[in-house]
N, C-alpha and C positions, 0 to 999 in steps of 0.2 A: 520511480513514480515523477521523479522531477526532470531528470535527464531524458526521459525517452516515453513521455505522456501517450504518444501514438500508440505503444503497444499495452495500455491500460482502457483504450477508449472504447473497447467493446466488452469491459468487464465489468459486470455489476457488482456494488456492495455485497449483495447477496450470493454471489457466487464466490467472493472471496471469503465471505463467514463460512459457507459450505466446505471450501478446500482445507480452510483452516481446520475446523473440527474433524474432518478426514484424517487429516494428518495426525489428530490426537491432542491439538493445543488445548489450554486452559481456557475456560469463557473470559475471563479477564482479557486474557492475550487475544483472543478472538475480538472483541470488543474495540481493543487498543487499535490492531490492524485495519478493522472496519472503518474506525473512526478516521484514521489516517486516509484510507481510501475515499472517504464521503468526501472530507476535506478538499483534498485534490481534485475533486469533481466539481465542488464549490469554487474553485480557483484561487484557493488559499494555497500559499508556500510554505515549505519547511525550511527551519532555520538548521541546515547540515553542517556539520562540523567539517573543515577545511579537508582534512584527509580523506574524506568519503565523497566531496563534492564532485569530482571527476572518474570517480570508479565506474566502469561498467561491467555490466554481466556480460558472458558470452551468447 
């Protein structure tokens, strides 16, 4: 979300919640992920550990 915000621009928090539930995640975990997405949409940043800072998914 931090390195590629353009990938997340068209995805809503509710879509993330629905996908997490579909994958069988626990309610508390769904809330945590949705909160991260909402905070990012609000313009906030995360303090990411240095080992993950430059990681990119394919």
